N, C-alpha and C positions, 0 to 999 in steps of 0.2 A: 334671653328669657323666654320661657314657655308660659303661656297664659294658664292660670289655674282653672280647674273645672268649677263651674257654678251653674245653678239652675237657670240663670238669666241669659245664658249665652248658648250659641250653637257653634261648635268648632268644626271646621272643615278638616278632612283627613287626607286629602290627596297631596301628592308631591307638587313642587313648584319649580319653575325655571324663569330666568330673566327674560323680559319681553320689551318691545318698544312701548313706552308709556303713553304714546299719543295714538296708538292703533289698537283697537279691540279686535279679537280674533273670532267673535261670534256676533250674529245679529241680535238685537235687543228690541223688545217692544217699548222700552223707555227711550226718551229722546237722548241724543248725545249730550254729554256733560258740557255745560257752558264754561267759557273762559278757562279751558283746561291748560293751555300753555302758560297763561299768566298765573294761574293758581300754582302750578308746579314751580315756576320761577320764583314766586314770592314766598311760598311756604317751604320750599327746599326740602322735600322728603329725601331720606338717605338711609343706607344701612345703619342699624343701631338705634334708629329713632322710632318712637311710638306715637302714632297719629290716631286721632279720632275723627271719623266722618260722621258728624252728628245728624246728617240727613242723607242716609245711605241711598235711598231711591233704587235706581237700577244698578248701582255699584260702579259707575264710570269713573268718578273721582277716586274712589277707594282703590279701584284696580290700578290706576296710574300711580298712586302712592305705593302700592305693593310692588309694582314693576320697578319702582325706583329703589326698592330694597327695604322700605319701612315696614314695620308691623302695624296693623290697622285694627281698631275697634270700630265696627260699623253699627250705628244706632238708627232705628226707624220705628215709628209708631204704627206703620202700615204692615200688617202681616204678609200681604201679597208682595210688597217690595222686598221684605226680608227673605221670603221664599225664593224669589227670582235671583236676588243678589247672592244669596247663600249658595245656590247652585252654580252661578256664574263664577264665583270666587273660590269654590271648593278646592280647586287645584293648588291653591296657595297654602294649604295645610294649616299648621299651627300659627302661621303668620297672620291669619285673619280670624276674628271673632265677631259674630253678629249678636245684637242685643235688641229685644223688643222693648222699647221705651220711648218716651218723649225726651228730646235732647235737653230739656230743662232739668232732667233728673241725672245729669252727668255725675254729680258727686256720689249719689247712691250707686250708680253703675260702676264707677271706679272703685268705690269701697268694696262692693261685692266681689270684684275681681282682685282685690288686694293691691291696687295700684295707687300710689300717692300722687304722681305727677305725670304729665304728658309733654311731648316735644312739639306737638302741632295739632291743630284742629281746624276743620272747615264746617261751616254752616251754609247750606245752599237753601235760602229761605223761600217758601212758597210751595205751590202745588206742582207736581211733576206733569210732564206732557202725557204720560201714560194714564194718570188719574183723570186728566181732562178728557182724554180720548175714550174713556170707558164710561158709557152712558149710565150704567147702573150705579156709579159712584156719585152722580148728581152734581158734578162740578161745572158742567158746561151748559151754556144757553144754546149751543149749536145742535144739540141732539136731545131727544126726550128721554127722561129717566126719572127715577124717584128723587125728590128734592132732599138730598142727603148732605153732601159736602163734608162728611167727617173723614179726616185723614186716618184716625183710629176708629174702625167700625164699632168698637166696643164703647166709645164715648157716649155719654147719656143724651146729649142734645144734638139733634139734627137741624138742618136749615128749615125743614118743614115745621118742626117744633117751634123754632124761633119766629118764623113768619106768621104762624097761626096763633101764637099766644102772647108775643111781646106787645106791650103798650105802644100806641102810636108814637109817643115821644121817644121811646127807646129805639124804635126803627129809624126815626129821623136822625137821632144821634149816630147810630151805626152807619147809615148811608153817608152822612156828612163827614164823620171822623175817619172812617176806614175806607170809604170809596171816593171821598171828595166830590160827591154828587151834588150838583147845583140845584137839582129838582127834588132833593131829599124829602121835603115836606109834602109835596104833591104826590110823590110815589108812595110814601107811607100812608097817606090818606086813602089812596086808591086801593092799596093792599088791605087795609082795615075794612073798607067798604066791600071788597070782593070776598074776603074770608067770612063775612056774615052770611053770604049766600051759599058758599061752599068752601070747605077747607082746602088749602093748597096741598097737593100731593106730588106733583111732577114739576120738572124744570120748565116745561112749556106753560104750565099754569102761571108761574111767576113771570115768564117772558110776556105772556099776553097781558098781564096786569100792568107791567112796566110800559108796554107799547101803547096802552091807552093814554098814558101821559106823554111818552116820547115815541111818536111814530118813527119808523125806520127811515133814516136819511143818511146818505154818505156811507163811508166805509166802516165806521165804528158802530158796533151794535149798541143800541140804546140800553141794553141790560148789562153791559160790561161792568160798570162801576158797582151796580147793585150786587151782582154775583161776587165780585171781589170782596165787597164789604161784608157780605154774609159769611163767606168762607173764612175771613179773618176773625169774625165774631164767634162762629161755631167752634173754631179750633184754638181760640184764645191766643192768636198768633202774636199780638203785641205784648201781652203780659209774659208769654213764654219767651219771646226774644229778649226782653229786658232782664228777666231772671237768668236766662242762659248766658248772657254776656258776662254777668258777674260770676256765675258758677264756673264757666270755662276759664275766665281770667285767673281765678283762685287756684286752679289745678295745673296751670302752665308752669313748666320748669323754667328757670332762668335761661333766656335765649330762645325759649319756645315761641311759636308764632300762631296767631289766631287770625283766620280769614273768614269773612262773611260776604256772601253773594246775595244781593237783594234785587228785586224786580220792580219796585215802585217807590215813590218818593217818601212815603210815610215811614217805611221800615229803614230806608237808607238814611233818613234824618236821625233816627234813633241810634243807628250804628255810628254814624259820623260824629254825633254829639258825644257819645260814650267814649269813643276812641280819642277824640280831641281833648276832652276834659282830663284824660289820664296820660296824655303824652306831653304835657307842658310841665317842666320841672320846677320853674319859678313863677310865682304870681306877683303882680305888682299893681297896686291901686294908688290913686292920688293921695288918699288919706293916710297911707302907710309911710313911715319914715324910711323904710327899706323893703326891698322885695322879700317875700317869704316863700319857703319851699312848699310846693303843692303836696298836701297830705295824700292825695289820690294818685300821685305820679307813679306809674308802673310800666309804661310802654314807650317804645320808640316807634313812631308812626312811619311805616314803610310806604304808604300811599297817600301823600299830601292831596293828590287828586285820585279818584278811584280808577282802577283799571277797567277798561271797557273792551268790548269785542271789536276785532278788526272788521273792516268792510267785507273781507272774504268770509269771515265767520258769520256775519250778519246775513249775508246772501245765502249761505249754506244752511243756517239755522236761525230762522226769524225770531225764535224765543230769546236769542242772545241780545237782541237790539236794546232791550231795556235793562240788561244785567249790569250791575256795578259790583266790583270786588274791592273791599277795603281790608287791609292787613296791618297788624301790629306785631311787634316783638317784645316779649317780656324782658325788662331790663334786669341786669344782674343785681343781686342783693335785695330784690324786692319780693 
């Protein structure tokens, strides 16, 4: 099948040839894809299959799927990621399509392309190393830049907007819920006090405010959880993930596989709960006379325990240390 032409996509036009899926032929400013071997083994891309990489980033996972013979739709809300990955993967010709969108919009993306179902999908949740290492994107507390944190630069709300305007109670909720920050109340109070003197504009403005509550001690930066929480809030990552799990599940063909890589416990719990609730065929409760079929049953769980990085990968790529991959397969007839 050749992808149809649509305004939402960019189609590469160069030829392709089969390559080693675990080896990239060109340097990339993006970090190497995490859990690549486990992802390929569990998602099983192959000729004749159509895959979606819902978080295209630098294109590392997508390239491995293409090298395995699959056709790939790559989705990303970051135009810079799309531009880089589009150039990197151009040699795969019509086997690769890139789409500027948030992955929660997968139903619209597939409808625009005239595609009813897919054979596999991957969501690599969170911020890319390239985004963190680019000061002007405002994701990192380690370098100074505008307090932005938007994965889609066209999104209306930046981290500075949130820090400067959100009520104290909302900041407390964000830091507790999304960052699991024990000092959420004191940090929120300090932020509100500081913004009355001068609005927050840069990442270092926020770091200095957090350090008034949490002076630097040990290896973990005191602003780590606050920056994580704000990034999740600015990009609506929890709402997007919840919506995307349902949307991708609905478009999987029978036998199709969905994999999600997470990097912290909050998102992993969401994925674990969603997959588990839909991988149990029969439900039994003490008050029932007999077990009942689970109306949400649609998956075979391929990872009772999440796949994690090997010691060698963790040493080579520190970002992989917190990565967890969970994969399900759509059951036939569902």
